[in-house]
Every structure is written in C-alpha cells, then in structure tokens.
C-alpha angles and dihedrals in degrees: 000000000000125000095260093058116084125189121216116240114269092243092055091046094051096044093046094052091044090051090053092057097038095051098039115111123207091251095050122090121230089244093054095050092045090053090052096045095043091058091048096051096033100241129129115274094225092051094049093043092052092048092050094043101042104018089246123153124257 
C-alpha cells in the first residue's frame, strides 16, 4: 500500500457494510443504498459498494 492510500478502520468498515444490508429494502438497488450510507458515514461510494458487492475491505 502506498502512502496516498488510506484504509478505513475495521470497525467503520464492518458497521458500514452491515448498515447497507440492514437498511436495504427489497425495492432498493445495492447502488442506491450504498450511495445513501456512504454519505452518512463519510466513506467513498465506490469503496463501500465494492465491499458490499464483493466482500472486499474498505
């Protein structure tokens, strides 16, 4: 990892991904809920979406 890349703390990563799946409604797309949650917890949408979609780390 180079110096410009920063990882989110494990607690934030876990709680953010959990929030995505807990708050998602059947009518809501994964992208939509990730956009909403990312703005609430102040993480990048693409990072949260990838973590939720692929189980990757933030």
